[in-house]
N, C-alpha and C positions, 0 to 999 in steps of 0.2 A: 357518383360524385356525391351523392348525399350521404352515403355510407361513410366516406371519408371525412365530411365535415363532422357528422355526428360522433365518430371516432375521436376527432380532435378535441371537440367540445367536452366530451367525458372524461378524455385525458387531462385536460387542463382543470376540470373540477377535481378530480383524483389529486392532482398535484397541490391544488389549494388546501387539501386535507393534511399534508405533509406537515411534520415540523421540521424545520432546518436547524442545525447546530448553530449556536451563537460563537462569536469571535473567541471567547475562552475556551471552548469546547475545541474549536478547529486547532486552535494554537496548542493546547494540551495532546491532542491527537497527534499533531505533526511531530512533536518532540518526541512521543512514543516510538513512532515509526523511524525517526532518525536514530534514536539510541538503539532499537533493536537492529536496525539497519546496521550501525557501526559496530555492535558486538558480534553480528554473524561476520562481516568483513574480517574482524580480528581473529574470529575462530578459523575461517577459512585460510586466511593468511598465514597463520600459525600452523596449521596442518599442512600446507603446501611446503613452508619452510622445513618442517620435519621430515616430509618425505623427500625433498632435496637434498637434505644433509645425509639422509640414510642411502640414497641412491649413489652419493658421492664416496660413501664408505664401499660399496659394494662394487662399484667401477672404480 
């Protein structure tokens, strides 16, 4: 049991050393993730549409 308590104390001390991002950094990162996701969605949708059109010509 002591080892568990010691582990939790040490983990808490390490977490205090971390620097957490601010509100502006989180907003900027979230915007980047959304834009990149949207770009990939558009690419996959476009490829799917093109393959569908090609298959319609074949069949």
